[in-house]
PASEBA-1860 file (N, C-alpha, C; in nm, 3 decimals):
! residues 88
1> MFRLWAKT> 0.035/-0.136/0.281/-0.076/-0.198/0.225/-0.055/-0.331/0.147 ~ -0.081/-0.442/0.173/-0.056/-0.582/0.095/-0.170/-0.596/0.014 ~ -0.178/-0.628/-0.099/-0.276/-0.638/-0.191/-0.224/-0.790/-0.257 ~ -0.306/-0.889/-0.285/-0.270/-1.032/-0.345/-0.383/-1.039/-0.435 ~ -0.356/-1.064/-0.552/-0.445/-1.094/-0.692/-0.438/-1.211/-0.700 ~ -0.593/-1.302/-0.717/-0.583/-1.425/-0.738/-0.670/-1.437/-0.862 ~ -0.642/-1.538/-0.947/-0.715/-1.570/-1.081/-0.735/-1.728/-1.115 ~ -0.848/-1.737/-1.137/-0.857/-1.888/-1.209/-0.889/-1.905/-1.338
9> WKNNRMLS> -0.807/-2.003/-1.409/-0.780/-2.012/-1.553/-0.855/-2.133/-1.605 ~ -0.889/-2.115/-1.737/-0.944/-2.259/-1.792/-0.925/-2.242/-1.938 ~ -0.839/-2.325/-2.044/-0.807/-2.322/-2.152/-0.759/-2.144/-2.200 ~ -0.657/-2.104/-2.094/-0.594/-1.979/-2.171/-0.716/-1.856/-2.137 ~ -0.804/-1.886/-2.060/-0.921/-1.790/-2.028/-0.943/-1.751/-1.871 ~ -0.935/-1.638/-1.847/-0.963/-1.635/-1.689/-1.102/-1.629/-1.669 ~ -1.137/-1.714/-1.567/-1.260/-1.753/-1.565/-1.341/-1.640/-1.411 ~ -1.227/-1.616/-1.318/-1.287/-1.519/-1.236/-1.148/-1.488/-1.161
17> DTVICDDS> -1.170/-1.366/-1.082/-1.045/-1.283/-1.007/-1.088/-1.213/-0.899 ~ -1.011/-1.179/-0.812/-1.047/-1.107/-0.693/-0.903/-1.053/-0.635 ~ -0.907/-0.927/-0.576/-0.798/-0.911/-0.525/-0.822/-0.875/-0.345 ~ -0.741/-0.947/-0.255/-0.758/-0.945/-0.121/-0.662/-0.836/-0.065 ~ -0.698/-0.725/0.002/-0.625/-0.631/0.058/-0.578/-0.659/0.210 ~ -0.480/-0.628/0.250/-0.437/-0.645/0.412/-0.365/-0.530/0.419 ~ -0.407/-0.472/0.554/-0.337/-0.358/0.616/-0.271/-0.372/0.743 ~ -0.283/-0.504/0.795/-0.245/-0.531/0.939/-0.069/-0.518/0.947
25> SDTRTHKV> -0.008/-0.544/1.066/0.123/-0.540/1.057/0.173/-0.679/1.085 ~ 0.119/-0.786/1.030/0.163/-0.887/1.020/0.256/-0.931/0.924 ~ 0.349/-1.036/0.962/0.438/-1.083/0.896/0.402/-1.088/0.724 ~ 0.482/-1.092/0.619/0.414/-1.124/0.476/0.386/-1.272/0.480 ~ 0.408/-1.355/0.546/0.388/-1.506/0.542/0.239/-1.529/0.584 ~ 0.204/-1.441/0.688/0.097/-1.459/0.749/-0.024/-1.399/0.679 ~ 0.025/-1.285/0.631/-0.072/-1.192/0.499/-0.105/-1.285/0.396 ~ 0.001/-1.349/0.336/-0.023/-1.452/0.213/-0.117/-1.569/0.250
33> FRALEEIC> -0.088/-1.617/0.366/-0.196/-1.758/0.419/-0.351/-1.700/0.448 ~ -0.360/-1.565/0.518/-0.495/-1.545/0.549/-0.516/-1.486/0.369 ~ -0.489/-1.420/0.315/-0.538/-1.390/0.201/-0.575/-1.510/0.129 ~ -0.502/-1.634/0.085/-0.525/-1.728/0.019/-0.651/-1.815/0.111 ~ -0.673/-1.804/0.229/-0.787/-1.851/0.290/-0.920/-1.791/0.259 ~ -0.884/-1.674/0.242/-1.016/-1.583/0.193/-1.065/-1.584/0.065 ~ -0.959/-1.603/-0.038/-0.966/-1.629/-0.158/-1.057/-1.763/-0.206 ~ -1.016/-1.885/-0.109/-1.061/-2.010/-0.111/-1.172/-2.008/-0.080
41> YQFDLSQP> -1.229/-1.905/0.006/-1.361/-1.907/0.077/-1.476/-1.823/-0.052 ~ -1.406/-1.732/-0.112/-1.466/-1.652/-0.193/-1.506/-1.763/-0.330 ~ -1.400/-1.823/-0.372/-1.409/-1.919/-0.475/-1.478/-2.076/-0.422 ~ -1.521/-2.081/-0.290/-1.552/-2.192/-0.281/-1.447/-2.327/-0.312 ~ -1.373/-2.289/-0.288/-1.262/-2.417/-0.284/-1.175/-2.451/-0.123 ~ -1.130/-2.585/-0.153/-1.053/-2.638/-0.058/-0.924/-2.571/-0.072 ~ -0.857/-2.547/0.078/-0.719/-2.486/0.063/-0.610/-2.591/-0.024 ~ -0.552/-2.519/-0.104/-0.446/-2.585/-0.166/-0.298/-2.636/-0.106
49> IWLDSNIN> -0.265/-2.743/-0.149/-0.127/-2.773/-0.053/-0.020/-2.710/-0.140 ~ 0.078/-2.625/-0.048/0.180/-2.564/-0.085/0.331/-2.660/-0.127 ~ 0.327/-2.719/-0.259/0.452/-2.798/-0.295/0.561/-2.718/-0.309 ~ 0.679/-2.788/-0.298/0.815/-2.732/-0.343/0.804/-2.627/-0.446 ~ 0.737/-2.688/-0.561/0.756/-2.591/-0.671/0.700/-2.476/-0.662 ~ 0.596/-2.501/-0.560/0.478/-2.365/-0.546/0.556/-2.251/-0.448 ~ 0.622/-2.288/-0.360/0.709/-2.221/-0.276/0.857/-2.168/-0.358 ~ 0.886/-2.234/-0.431/0.991/-2.167/-0.499/0.979/-2.080/-0.598
57> EFRRHAKA> 0.847/-2.111/-0.672/0.804/-1.974/-0.774/0.762/-1.869/-0.702 ~ 0.696/-1.893/-0.578/0.656/-1.787/-0.496/0.765/-1.685/-0.455 ~ 0.876/-1.784/-0.378/0.979/-1.698/-0.357/1.050/-1.611/-0.432 ~ 1.054/-1.652/-0.585/1.112/-1.595/-0.686/1.064/-1.486/-0.749 ~ 0.928/-1.511/-0.782/0.854/-1.404/-0.862/0.722/-1.335/-0.795 ~ 0.701/-1.384/-0.665/0.592/-1.344/-0.574/0.443/-1.363/-0.664 ~ 0.470/-1.499/-0.717/0.339/-1.529/-0.799/0.385/-1.701/-0.775 ~ 0.241/-1.783/-0.789/0.237/-1.891/-0.760/0.123/-1.938/-0.817
65> RFYQDSFI> 0.123/-2.083/-0.906/0.010/-2.147/-0.957/-0.015/-2.249/-0.900 ~ -0.166/-2.311/-0.868/-0.174/-2.430/-0.803/-0.283/-2.517/-0.894 ~ -0.201/-2.628/-0.959/-0.288/-2.711/-1.062/-0.373/-2.824/-0.965 ~ -0.412/-2.902/-1.030/-0.510/-3.001/-0.946/-0.447/-3.084/-0.857 ~ -0.269/-3.108/-0.880/-0.210/-3.192/-0.779/-0.195/-3.117/-0.661 ~ -0.231/-2.992/-0.654/-0.233/-2.920/-0.514/-0.345/-2.916/-0.429 ~ -0.454/-2.958/-0.512/-0.602/-2.955/-0.436/-0.609/-3.101/-0.411 ~ -0.668/-3.131/-0.278/-0.773/-3.254/-0.255/-0.884/-3.292/-0.335
73> DSIDFDFL> -0.961/-3.169/-0.354/-1.109/-3.214/-0.430/-1.061/-3.171/-0.586 ~ -1.132/-3.248/-0.664/-1.111/-3.184/-0.794/-1.171/-3.047/-0.846 ~ -1.103/-2.972/-0.911/-1.159/-2.871/-0.977/-1.175/-2.843/-1.088 ~ -1.269/-2.751/-1.135/-1.318/-2.708/-1.265/-1.259/-2.615/-1.339 ~ -1.129/-2.605/-1.307/-1.055/-2.503/-1.381/-0.903/-2.588/-1.379 ~ -0.806/-2.482/-1.505/-0.718/-2.557/-1.504/-0.575/-2.530/-1.413 ~ -0.590/-2.403/-1.324/-0.532/-2.369/-1.217/-0.554/-2.232/-1.172 ~ -0.507/-2.227/-1.017/-0.510/-2.084/-0.944/-0.396/-1.999/-0.924
81> EIQVIEED> -0.407/-1.902/-0.989/-0.291/-1.838/-1.011/-0.295/-1.727/-0.869 ~ -0.204/-1.680/-0.786/-0.215/-1.603/-0.703/-0.076/-1.504/-0.720 ~ -0.061/-1.416/-0.689/0.046/-1.258/-0.716/0.033/-1.173/-0.612 ~ 0.140/-1.150/-0.589/0.167/-1.021/-0.483/0.152/-0.894/-0.620 ~ 0.078/-0.811/-0.579/0.078/-0.726/-0.674/0.118/-0.576/-0.596 ~ 0.102/-0.565/-0.458/0.159/-0.446/-0.371/0.216/-0.475/-0.214 ~ 0.315/-0.423/-0.207/0.390/-0.484/-0.070/0.393/-0.349/-0.023 ~ 0.409/-0.335/0.133/0.424/-0.191/0.199/0.579/-0.215/0.242
END
């Protein structure tokens, strides 16, 4: 089971969160991208752009934060944080 937890934050307070579960036999990368797509659909957001800093942070900590510079549209929160909480 692969689970990805997503949270939106503003002024050090969590505004919303969701957990996406994936039981498929796909690669980790495909699971992350598919989960992020579902997260953006649930939160009604545009897809964030993966900057080098996001990629490096995700590789090191299985966690990444997407700030305004990762989104084309303006966002009404400080950042979107994704974190892998379970991997098979």
